[in-house]
DRENFIVEX-254011 format. One record per residue (C-alpha): residue number from 1; residue in three letters; chain; x, y, z. Coordinates in Angstrom, 1 decimal, padded with zeros to 4 digits, always signed. Example, Ala and Ser with C-alpha at 12.3 -4.5 7.8 and 13.67 -1.06 7.14 Angstrom:
<recs>
REC num residuo cadena     c1     c2     c3
REC   1     ALA      A +012.3 -004.5 +007.8
REC   2     SER      A +013.7 -001.1 +007.1
</recs>
This chain:
<recs>
REC num residuo cadena     c1     c2     c3
REC   1     MET      A +000.0 +000.0 +000.0
REC   2     LYS      A +002.8 +002.4 +000.9
REC   3     ASN      A +004.7 +001.6 -002.4
REC   4     SER      A +001.5 +002.3 -004.5
REC   5     ALA      A +000.8 +005.5 -002.7
REC   6     SER      A +004.4 +006.6 -003.2
REC   7     LYS      A +004.2 +005.9 -006.9
REC   8     ARG      A +001.0 +007.9 -007.3
REC   9     ILE      A +002.6 +010.9 -005.5
REC  10     LEU      A +005.7 +010.5 -007.7
REC  11     ARG      A +003.5 +010.6 -010.9
REC  12     VAL      A +001.8 +013.7 -009.7
REC  13     LEU      A +005.1 +015.4 -009.1
REC  14     VAL      A +006.4 +014.4 -012.5
REC  15     CYS      A +003.3 +015.9 -014.1
REC  16     PHE      A +003.8 +019.2 -012.3
REC  17     VAL      A +007.5 +019.3 -013.3
REC  18     ALA      A +006.5 +018.6 -017.0
REC  19     MET      A +003.9 +021.3 -016.9
REC  20     PHE      A +006.2 +023.9 -015.6
REC  21     ALA      A +008.9 +022.8 -018.0
REC  22     ALA      A +006.5 +023.3 -020.9
REC  23     MET      A +005.6 +026.8 -020.0
REC  24     PRO      A +008.5 +028.5 -021.8
REC  25     LEU      A +007.6 +026.7 -025.0
REC  26     LEU      A +003.9 +027.7 -024.6
REC  27     ALA      A +005.0 +031.3 -023.9
REC  28     GLN      A +006.9 +031.3 -027.3
REC  29     GLN      A +003.8 +030.1 -029.1
REC  30     PHE      A +001.3 +032.3 -027.3
REC  31     ASP      A +001.3 +035.7 -025.6
REC  32     PHE      A +001.2 +034.0 -022.2
REC  33     GLY      A +001.1 +037.2 -020.3
REC  34     GLU      A -001.8 +038.6 -022.2
REC  35     THR      A -003.7 +035.3 -021.9
REC  36     MET      A -003.2 +035.2 -018.1
REC  37     SER      A -004.2 +038.9 -017.9
REC  38     LYS      A -007.4 +038.2 -019.8
REC  39     PHE      A -008.1 +035.1 -017.6
REC  40     ALA      A -007.6 +037.2 -014.4
REC  41     GLY      A -009.9 +040.0 -015.8
REC  42     ASP      A -012.6 +037.5 -016.6
REC  43     THR      A -012.9 +036.1 -013.1
REC  44     GLY      A -015.8 +037.0 -010.9
REC  45     PHE      A -013.4 +038.3 -008.3
REC  46     ALA      A -012.0 +040.9 -010.7
REC  47     GLN      A -015.4 +041.9 -012.0
REC  48     MET      A -016.8 +042.3 -008.5
REC  49     PHE      A -014.2 +044.8 -007.4
REC  50     ALA      A -013.5 +046.5 -010.7
REC  51     THR      A -017.1 +047.8 -011.2
REC  52     PRO      A -018.7 +050.6 -009.1
REC  53     GLY      A -020.9 +049.2 -006.4
REC  54     GLY      A -019.2 +045.8 -006.5
REC  55     TRP      A -019.5 +045.6 -002.7
REC  56     LYS      A -023.2 +045.1 -003.2
REC  57     THR      A -022.6 +041.8 -004.9
REC  58     LEU      A -020.6 +040.7 -002.0
REC  59     VAL      A -023.4 +041.7 +000.4
REC  60     MET      A -025.9 +039.7 -001.7
REC  61     LEU      A -023.7 +036.6 -001.6
REC  62     VAL      A -023.6 +036.9 +002.2
REC  63     ILE      A -027.4 +037.4 +002.4
REC  64     SER      A -027.9 +034.3 +000.1
REC  65     CYS      A -025.7 +032.2 +002.4
REC  66     PHE      A -027.6 +033.5 +005.4
REC  67     LEU      A -030.9 +032.4 +003.8
REC  68     LEU      A -029.4 +029.0 +003.0
REC  69     TYR      A -028.5 +028.7 +006.7
REC  70     LEU      A -032.0 +029.5 +007.7
REC  71     ALA      A -033.4 +026.9 +005.3
REC  72     ILE      A -031.0 +024.1 +006.0
REC  73     VAL      A -030.1 +024.6 +009.7
REC  74     LYS      A -033.2 +026.3 +011.1
REC  75     LYS      A -035.6 +024.6 +008.6
REC  76     TYR      A -037.5 +027.8 +007.8
REC  77     GLU      A -039.7 +026.8 +004.9
REC  78     PRO      A -036.8 +024.9 +003.3
REC  79     LEU      A -038.7 +023.6 +000.3
REC  80     LEU      A -038.9 +027.0 -001.2
REC  81     LEU      A -036.5 +029.2 +000.8
REC  82     LEU      A -033.5 +026.9 -000.2
REC  83     PRO      A -034.0 +027.2 -004.0
REC  84     ILE      A -034.8 +030.9 -003.6
REC  85     ALA      A -031.6 +031.5 -001.7
REC  86     PHE      A -029.6 +029.5 -004.2
REC  87     GLY      A -031.2 +031.4 -007.0
REC  88     MET      A -030.1 +034.6 -005.3
REC  89     LEU      A -026.6 +033.2 -005.1
REC  90     LEU      A -026.5 +032.3 -008.8
REC  91     THR      A -027.9 +035.6 -010.1
REC  92     ASN      A -025.3 +037.6 -008.3
REC  93     PHE      A -022.2 +035.9 -009.6
REC  94     PRO      A -020.4 +038.6 -011.8
REC  95     GLY      A -020.1 +037.5 -015.4
REC  96     ALA      A -022.2 +034.4 -015.0
REC  97     ASN      A -025.0 +036.0 -017.1
REC  98     LEU      A -027.6 +033.6 -015.8
REC  99     PHE      A -030.3 +036.3 -015.4
REC 100     HIS      A -030.6 +039.7 -017.0
REC 101     THR      A -032.9 +042.1 -015.1
REC 102     GLU      A -032.7 +044.6 -017.9
REC 103     LEU      A -034.4 +042.3 -020.4
REC 104     TRP      A -037.5 +042.1 -018.2
REC 105     ASN      A -037.7 +045.6 -016.7
REC 106     ASP      A -036.7 +047.7 -019.7
REC 107     GLU      A -037.0 +046.2 -023.1
REC 108     PHE      A -039.5 +043.5 -022.3
REC 109     LEU      A -041.9 +045.7 -020.3
REC 110     ASN      A -041.6 +049.0 -022.3
REC 111     PRO      A -044.5 +049.2 -024.8
REC 112     ASP      A -042.3 +051.5 -027.0
REC 113     SER      A -039.5 +048.9 -027.3
REC 114     PRO      A -039.3 +046.6 -030.3
REC 115     PHE      A -038.8 +043.8 -027.9
REC 116     TYR      A -042.0 +044.4 -026.0
REC 117     HIS      A -043.3 +041.0 -024.8
REC 118     SER      A -040.9 +039.3 -027.2
REC 119     TYR      A -040.0 +035.9 -025.7
REC 120     ARG      A -037.8 +035.3 -028.8
REC 121     HIS      A -035.5 +038.1 -027.5
REC 122     ILE      A -035.3 +036.3 -024.1
REC 123     LEU      A -034.6 +032.9 -025.8
REC 124     ALA      A -031.9 +034.5 -028.0
REC 125     ASP      A -030.1 +036.7 -025.5
REC 126     GLY      A -031.2 +035.4 -022.1
REC 127     GLY      A -029.4 +033.1 -019.7
REC 128     LEU      A -030.6 +029.8 -018.2
REC 129     LEU      A -032.6 +031.5 -015.4
REC 130     ASP      A -034.1 +034.1 -017.9
REC 131     ILE      A -035.6 +031.1 -019.8
REC 132     LEU      A -036.9 +029.4 -016.7
REC 133     TYR      A -038.3 +032.8 -015.5
REC 134     ILE      A -040.8 +032.8 -018.4
REC 135     GLY      A -042.9 +030.3 -016.4
REC 136     VAL      A -043.1 +032.9 -013.5
REC 137     LYS      A -043.8 +035.8 -015.9
REC 138     LEU      A -046.7 +033.9 -017.6
REC 139     GLY      A -048.1 +032.8 -014.2
REC 140     VAL      A -047.6 +029.1 -015.0
REC 141     TYR      A -045.5 +028.0 -011.9
REC 142     PRO      A -047.8 +029.5 -009.2
REC 143     CYS      A -050.9 +027.9 -010.8
REC 144     LEU      A -049.1 +024.5 -011.0
REC 145     ILE      A -048.2 +024.9 -007.3
REC 146     PHE      A -051.9 +025.5 -006.6
REC 147     LEU      A -052.7 +022.3 -008.5
REC 148     GLY      A -050.5 +020.3 -006.1
REC 149     VAL      A -051.8 +022.2 -003.0
REC 150     GLY      A -055.4 +021.4 -004.0
REC 151     ALA      A -054.6 +017.7 -004.3
REC 152     MET      A -053.1 +017.8 -000.8
REC 153     THR      A -055.9 +019.7 +000.8
REC 154     ASP      A -058.9 +018.4 +002.6
REC 155     PHE      A -061.8 +020.9 +002.4
REC 156     GLY      A -063.9 +018.7 +004.7
REC 157     PRO      A -063.5 +021.0 +007.8
REC 158     LEU      A -064.5 +024.0 +005.8
REC 159     ILE      A -067.6 +022.2 +004.4
REC 160     ALA      A -068.6 +020.9 +007.8
REC 161     ASN      A -068.4 +024.5 +009.3
REC 162     PRO      A -069.2 +027.1 +006.7
REC 163     LYS      A -068.5 +029.9 +009.3
REC 164     SER      A -064.9 +029.1 +008.7
REC 165     LEU      A -065.2 +030.8 +005.3
REC 166     LEU      A -065.9 +034.1 +007.1
REC 167     LEU      A -062.9 +033.7 +009.3
REC 168     GLY      A -060.7 +033.0 +006.3
REC 169     ALA      A -062.1 +036.1 +004.6
REC 170     ALA      A -061.5 +038.3 +007.7
REC 171     ALA      A -057.9 +037.3 +007.8
REC 172     GLN      A -057.4 +038.8 +004.4
REC 173     LEU      A -058.0 +042.2 +006.1
REC 174     GLY      A -054.2 +042.3 +006.3
REC 175     ILE      A -053.9 +042.4 +002.5
REC 176     PHE      A -056.1 +045.4 +002.0
REC 177     ALA      A -055.0 +047.3 +005.1
REC 178     THR      A -051.4 +046.9 +004.1
REC 179     PHE      A -052.2 +048.0 +000.5
REC 180     ILE      A -053.4 +051.3 +002.0
REC 181     VAL      A -050.3 +051.6 +004.3
REC 182     ALA      A -047.9 +050.9 +001.4
REC 183     HIS      A -049.6 +053.4 -000.8
REC 184     LEU      A -049.3 +056.1 +001.9
REC 185     MET      A -045.6 +055.2 +002.1
REC 186     GLY      A -045.1 +056.3 -001.5
REC 187     PHE      A -045.4 +053.0 -003.4
REC 188     THR      A -047.5 +053.0 -006.5
REC 189     SER      A -050.9 +051.3 -006.5
REC 190     ALA      A -049.5 +048.2 -008.3
REC 191     GLU      A -046.5 +048.0 -005.9
REC 192     ALA      A -048.7 +048.5 -002.9
REC 193     ALA      A -051.0 +045.7 -004.0
REC 194     SER      A -048.0 +043.4 -004.5
REC 195     ILE      A -046.7 +044.2 -001.0
REC 196     GLY      A -050.2 +043.8 +000.6
REC 197     ILE      A -050.6 +040.3 -000.7
REC 198     ILE      A -047.8 +039.3 +001.7
REC 199     GLY      A -050.5 +039.5 +004.4
REC 200     GLY      A -052.3 +036.5 +002.9
REC 201     ALA      A -049.4 +034.2 +003.9
REC 202     ASP      A -049.6 +032.5 +000.6
REC 203     GLY      A -046.3 +032.4 -001.3
REC 204     PRO      A -047.5 +031.3 -004.7
REC 205     THR      A -050.3 +033.9 -004.7
REC 206     ALA      A -047.8 +036.6 -003.8
REC 207     ILE      A -045.5 +035.5 -006.6
REC 208     PHE      A -048.4 +035.3 -009.1
REC 209     LEU      A -049.7 +038.8 -008.4
REC 210     THR      A -046.3 +040.5 -008.1
REC 211     SER      A -045.1 +039.0 -011.4
REC 212     LYS      A -048.1 +040.7 -013.0
REC 213     LEU      A -048.1 +044.0 -011.2
REC 214     ALA      A -044.6 +044.8 -009.9
REC 215     PRO      A -042.0 +042.3 -011.2
REC 216     HIS      A -039.1 +044.5 -010.1
REC 217     LEU      A -040.2 +043.8 -006.5
REC 218     LEU      A -040.5 +040.0 -006.9
REC 219     GLY      A -037.3 +039.1 -005.1
REC 220     PRO      A -037.9 +041.2 -001.9
REC 221     ILE      A -041.6 +040.2 -001.8
REC 222     ALA      A -041.0 +036.5 -002.2
REC 223     VAL      A -038.3 +036.5 +000.5
REC 224     ALA      A -040.5 +038.4 +002.8
REC 225     ALA      A -043.5 +036.2 +002.2
REC 226     TYR      A -041.7 +032.9 +002.7
REC 227     SER      A -039.7 +034.2 +005.6
REC 228     TYR      A -042.8 +035.4 +007.5
REC 229     MET      A -044.6 +032.2 +006.7
REC 230     ALA      A -041.8 +030.3 +008.4
REC 231     LEU      A -042.1 +032.6 +011.4
REC 232     VAL      A -045.8 +032.1 +011.9
REC 233     PRO      A -045.2 +030.2 +015.2
REC 234     ILE      A -043.3 +033.2 +016.5
REC 235     ILE      A -045.4 +036.1 +015.0
REC 236     GLN      A -048.9 +034.8 +015.7
REC 237     PRO      A -049.0 +033.7 +019.4
REC 238     PRO      A -048.4 +037.1 +021.1
REC 239     ILE      A -051.1 +038.7 +018.9
REC 240     MET      A -053.5 +035.8 +019.7
REC 241     ARG      A -053.0 +036.1 +023.4
REC 242     ALA      A -053.2 +039.9 +023.4
REC 243     LEU      A -056.6 +039.8 +021.7
REC 244     THR      A -058.2 +037.1 +023.7
REC 245     THR      A -058.9 +036.3 +027.4
REC 246     LYS      A -057.9 +033.0 +029.0
REC 247     LYS      A -061.6 +032.1 +029.2
REC 248     GLU      A -062.0 +032.6 +025.5
REC 249     ARG      A -058.9 +030.5 +024.7
REC 250     GLU      A -060.4 +027.7 +026.9
REC 251     ILE      A -063.6 +027.4 +024.8
REC 252     GLN      A -064.1 +023.8 +023.7
REC 253     MET      A -065.8 +023.2 +020.3
REC 254     LYS      A -068.0 +020.3 +019.3
REC 255     GLN      A -066.7 +017.6 +017.0
REC 256     LEU      A -067.2 +018.4 +013.3
REC 257     ARG      A -069.8 +016.4 +011.5
REC 258     ASN      A -068.8 +013.8 +008.9
REC 259     VAL      A -068.7 +015.2 +005.3
REC 260     SER      A -070.0 +012.9 +002.6
REC 261     LYS      A -068.0 +012.1 -000.5
REC 262     ARG      A -070.6 +013.7 -002.7
REC 263     GLU      A -070.2 +017.0 -000.8
REC 264     LYS      A -066.4 +016.9 -001.3
REC 265     ILE      A -066.8 +016.2 -005.0
REC 266     LEU      A -069.3 +018.9 -005.6
REC 267     PHE      A -067.4 +021.6 -003.5
REC 268     PRO      A -064.5 +022.2 -006.0
REC 269     ILE      A -066.9 +022.2 -008.9
REC 270     VAL      A -069.3 +024.7 -007.4
REC 271     VAL      A -066.6 +027.0 -006.0
REC 272     THR      A -064.8 +027.1 -009.4
REC 273     ILE      A -068.0 +028.0 -011.2
REC 274     ILE      A -069.1 +030.7 -008.7
REC 275     ILE      A -065.7 +032.4 -008.3
REC 276     ALA      A -064.7 +032.2 -012.0
REC 277     LEU      A -068.0 +033.9 -013.0
REC 278     LEU      A -067.8 +036.6 -010.3
REC 279     LEU      A -064.1 +037.2 -010.6
REC 280     PRO      A -062.5 +035.9 -013.9
REC 281     SER      A -059.1 +037.2 -013.0
REC 282     ALA      A -058.9 +034.7 -010.1
REC 283     ALA      A -059.9 +031.8 -012.3
REC 284     PRO      A -056.3 +030.6 -013.0
REC 285     LEU      A -055.4 +030.1 -009.3
REC 286     ILE      A -058.8 +029.0 -008.1
REC 287     GLY      A -059.3 +026.7 -011.1
REC 288     CYS      A -056.0 +024.9 -010.5
REC 289     LEU      A -056.6 +024.7 -006.8
REC 290     MET      A -060.0 +023.1 -007.3
REC 291     LEU      A -058.9 +020.8 -010.1
REC 292     GLY      A -056.2 +019.4 -007.8
REC 293     ASN      A -058.8 +018.9 -005.1
REC 294     LEU      A -061.1 +017.2 -007.5
REC 295     PHE      A -058.3 +014.8 -008.5
REC 296     ARG      A -058.1 +013.9 -004.8
REC 297     GLU      A -061.7 +013.6 -003.9
REC 298     SER      A -063.1 +012.0 -007.1
REC 299     GLY      A -061.2 +008.8 -006.4
REC 300     VAL      A -061.0 +007.9 -010.1
REC 301     VAL      A -057.7 +009.5 -011.0
REC 302     GLU      A -055.4 +008.4 -008.2
REC 303     ARG      A -052.3 +008.4 -010.5
REC 304     LEU      A -052.9 +012.0 -011.4
REC 305     SER      A -053.5 +013.0 -007.8
REC 306     LYS      A -050.2 +011.4 -006.7
REC 307     ALA      A -048.4 +012.9 -009.7
REC 308     VAL      A -049.4 +016.5 -009.0
REC 309     GLN      A -048.8 +016.1 -005.3
REC 310     ASN      A -045.3 +014.7 -005.8
REC 311     GLU      A -043.4 +014.7 -009.1
REC 312     LEU      A -045.0 +017.7 -010.7
REC 313     ASN      A -045.1 +019.8 -007.5
REC 314     ASN      A -041.5 +019.0 -006.7
REC 315     ILE      A -040.3 +020.0 -010.2
REC 316     VAL      A -042.2 +023.2 -010.2
REC 317     VAL      A -041.1 +024.2 -006.7
REC 318     ILE      A -037.5 +023.9 -007.9
REC 319     PHE      A -038.1 +026.1 -011.0
REC 320     LEU      A -040.2 +028.6 -009.1
REC 321     GLY      A -037.8 +029.0 -006.2
REC 322     VAL      A -034.6 +029.4 -008.2
REC 323     THR      A -036.1 +031.8 -010.7
REC 324     VAL      A -037.8 +034.0 -008.1
REC 325     GLY      A -034.5 +034.1 -006.2
REC 326     ALA      A -032.8 +035.1 -009.5
REC 327     THR      A -034.8 +038.4 -009.5
REC 328     ALA      A -033.0 +039.5 -006.3
REC 329     THR      A -030.0 +041.1 -007.9
REC 330     ALA      A -027.8 +043.5 -006.0
REC 331     ASN      A -029.2 +046.6 -007.7
REC 332     THR      A -032.9 +045.6 -007.2
REC 333     PHE      A -032.7 +044.1 -003.7
REC 334     LEU      A -030.3 +046.4 -001.9
REC 335     GLN      A -032.6 +049.4 -001.7
REC 336     TRP      A -034.4 +051.2 +001.1
REC 337     GLN      A -037.7 +050.0 -000.3
REC 338     THR      A -036.7 +046.4 +000.4
REC 339     LEU      A -036.4 +047.3 +004.1
REC 340     GLY      A -039.8 +049.0 +003.8
REC 341     ILE      A -041.3 +045.9 +002.3
REC 342     MET      A -040.0 +043.7 +005.1
REC 343     CYS      A -041.4 +046.0 +007.7
REC 344     VAL      A -044.8 +046.4 +006.1
REC 345     GLY      A -044.9 +042.7 +005.5
REC 346     ILE      A -044.8 +041.8 +009.1
REC 347     VAL      A -047.5 +044.4 +009.8
REC 348     ALA      A -049.7 +042.6 +007.1
REC 349     PHE      A -049.3 +039.3 +008.9
REC 350     GLY      A -050.2 +040.9 +012.2
REC 351     ILE      A -053.4 +042.5 +010.9
REC 352     GLY      A -054.4 +039.3 +009.1
REC 353     THR      A -054.0 +037.3 +012.3
REC 354     GLY      A -055.9 +039.9 +014.4
REC 355     GLY      A -058.7 +040.2 +011.8
REC 356     GLY      A -059.6 +036.5 +012.0
REC 357     VAL      A -059.4 +036.5 +015.8
REC 358     LEU      A -061.6 +039.6 +016.2
REC 359     LEU      A -064.3 +038.3 +013.8
REC 360     ALA      A -064.5 +035.1 +015.7
REC 361     LYS      A -065.1 +037.1 +018.9
REC 362     LEU      A -067.8 +039.1 +017.0
REC 363     LEU      A -069.5 +035.9 +015.8
REC 364     ASN      A -069.7 +034.7 +019.4
REC 365     VAL      A -071.9 +037.6 +020.3
REC 366     PHE      A -074.6 +036.4 +018.0
REC 367     SER      A -074.0 +032.6 +018.1
REC 368     LYS      A -075.2 +030.0 +020.5
REC 369     GLU      A -072.4 +027.6 +019.8
REC 370     LYS      A -069.3 +029.5 +020.8
REC 371     ILE      A -066.2 +029.6 +018.6
REC 372     ASN      A -062.8 +029.5 +020.1
REC 373     PRO      A -061.3 +032.8 +018.7
REC 374     LEU      A -057.9 +031.1 +018.4
REC 375     ILE      A -059.0 +029.4 +015.2
REC 376     GLY      A -059.6 +032.8 +013.6
REC 377     SER      A -055.8 +033.3 +013.4
REC 378     ALA      A -055.6 +030.3 +011.1
REC 379     GLY      A -057.4 +032.3 +008.4
REC 380     VAL      A -054.0 +033.3 +007.0
REC 381     SER      A -053.3 +030.6 +004.5
REC 382     ALA      A -050.0 +029.2 +005.8
REC 383     VAL      A -051.3 +025.6 +005.6
REC 384     PRO      A -051.1 +023.7 +008.0
REC 385     MET      A -048.7 +025.7 +010.1
REC 386     ALA      A -051.2 +028.4 +011.2
REC 387     ALA      A -053.8 +025.7 +012.2
REC 388     ARG      A -051.1 +024.0 +014.3
REC 389     VAL      A -050.4 +027.2 +016.1
REC 390     SER      A -054.1 +027.5 +017.0
REC 391     GLN      A -054.0 +024.0 +018.3
REC 392     THR      A -050.9 +024.7 +020.4
REC 393     GLU      A -052.2 +027.8 +022.0
REC 394     GLY      A -055.5 +026.1 +022.7
REC 395     LEU      A -053.8 +023.2 +024.5
REC 396     LYS      A -051.8 +025.7 +026.6
REC 397     ALA      A -055.1 +027.2 +027.9
REC 398     ASN      A -057.0 +023.9 +028.2
REC 399     PRO      A -055.2 +020.5 +027.9
REC 400     LYS      A -058.5 +019.0 +026.6
REC 401     ASN      A -058.9 +021.5 +023.9
REC 402     TYR      A -058.3 +020.0 +020.4
REC 403     LEU      A -058.7 +022.7 +017.8
REC 404     LEU      A -056.7 +021.4 +014.9
REC 405     MET      A -059.5 +020.2 +012.7
REC 406     HIS      A -061.6 +023.3 +013.6
REC 407     ALA      A -058.7 +025.5 +012.7
REC 408     MET      A -058.2 +023.7 +009.4
REC 409     GLY      A -061.5 +025.2 +008.2
REC 410     PRO      A -060.3 +028.8 +008.3
REC 411     ASN      A -056.9 +027.7 +007.2
REC 412     VAL      A -058.0 +026.3 +003.9
REC 413     ALA      A -060.6 +029.1 +003.5
REC 414     GLY      A -057.6 +031.4 +003.7
REC 415     VAL      A -056.1 +029.8 +000.6
REC 416     ILE      A -059.3 +030.5 -001.3
REC 417     GLY      A -059.5 +034.0 +000.2
REC 418     SER      A -055.9 +035.0 -000.7
REC 419     ALA      A -056.5 +033.9 -004.3
REC 420     VAL      A -059.8 +035.8 -004.5
REC 421     ALA      A -058.0 +038.9 -003.0
REC 422     ALA      A -055.3 +038.6 -005.6
REC 423     GLY      A -058.0 +038.4 -008.3
REC 424     ILE      A -059.7 +041.5 -007.0
REC 425     LEU      A -056.4 +043.5 -007.0
REC 426     LEU      A -055.4 +042.2 -010.4
REC 427     SER      A -058.8 +043.1 -011.9
REC 428     MET      A -058.5 +046.6 -010.4
REC 429     LEU      A -054.9 +047.4 -011.2
REC 430     GLY      A -053.8 +044.9 -013.9
</recs>
């Protein structure tokens, strides 16, 4: 073993000696100095520090690594935060040319440009992430994500307790209140709507709306939306406890009735028809959500249901995450408005949480069967995390209090509500 190891080391040394011996010959044939100079100038290190504002690139690489840390070590929404963070890493490498913000923000979006909405231009001059980003720009990826979400969602708790729909709707208060706040802060109506949708705690919906109304804010909004979704167990409990008394948190609710298979099959069909007729702009999201759910509940397309839950959903999550992260370039992300978006985003979450809780308390004034206000906070559509937070807080107040299935009603209603809110904003401002 020692002899073979020594022979390998000797061969490596001989190769190095031969390489250095050949350098003078290479230098005679080529302008070696110029070649090395060109190589050095083409490295990312040289480009980073040779251009004005190169320090921003270094900052973005650090932020990307921090987000990777949160996704891998802290497990904060890793399925999407990890690809988003790695997309941010890729897009900020100088000279890699994986994503070109100017193709989307200037020529592609300017009606006076000859390249207005020309995907041929993107295919010809764009990088890998530019090409994949077409799926975001066209709204394909978020809709396919909703297809998978629908196949994984049980709307039974919502059907069994229709009041849950009101709680889910109340939690969308955060979207519209934040829209007003962002507008007062100086953001345009389209930008304010994109920021406000963070309050729905629904990442795909936030990406869908922002890609239509304010694509230049897609990176900060996506990072804010998924970061705050991961922080739901930290953000929500103090608000829930502040707005309720211990007696209210102790309320025990009756077991939900059994929902028939017929009801579960009819629900996605009826909801799609009603919402698509009332609000056509919400049809892509709602239609895909309910189609996925129909795959699940019909019982006749099990293969399709499993495919959209697993293979399709996983592939789309990768493409969506990486390309959304790619929009977070140094010039677009490192601005004061990014800090404003992060601050307003957490306010949106807080208002959404409080809206659901307060409506539950209001319903108790007129209802004989009391509702535990804690389930109102699950109206934000962070499924099923928000429902689990309601369950945890309920158990702290009353060890016999099992609120999970009750909280799932407002939780899945919040998914519908955020899509409807996005449709309303898109129809008004799109």
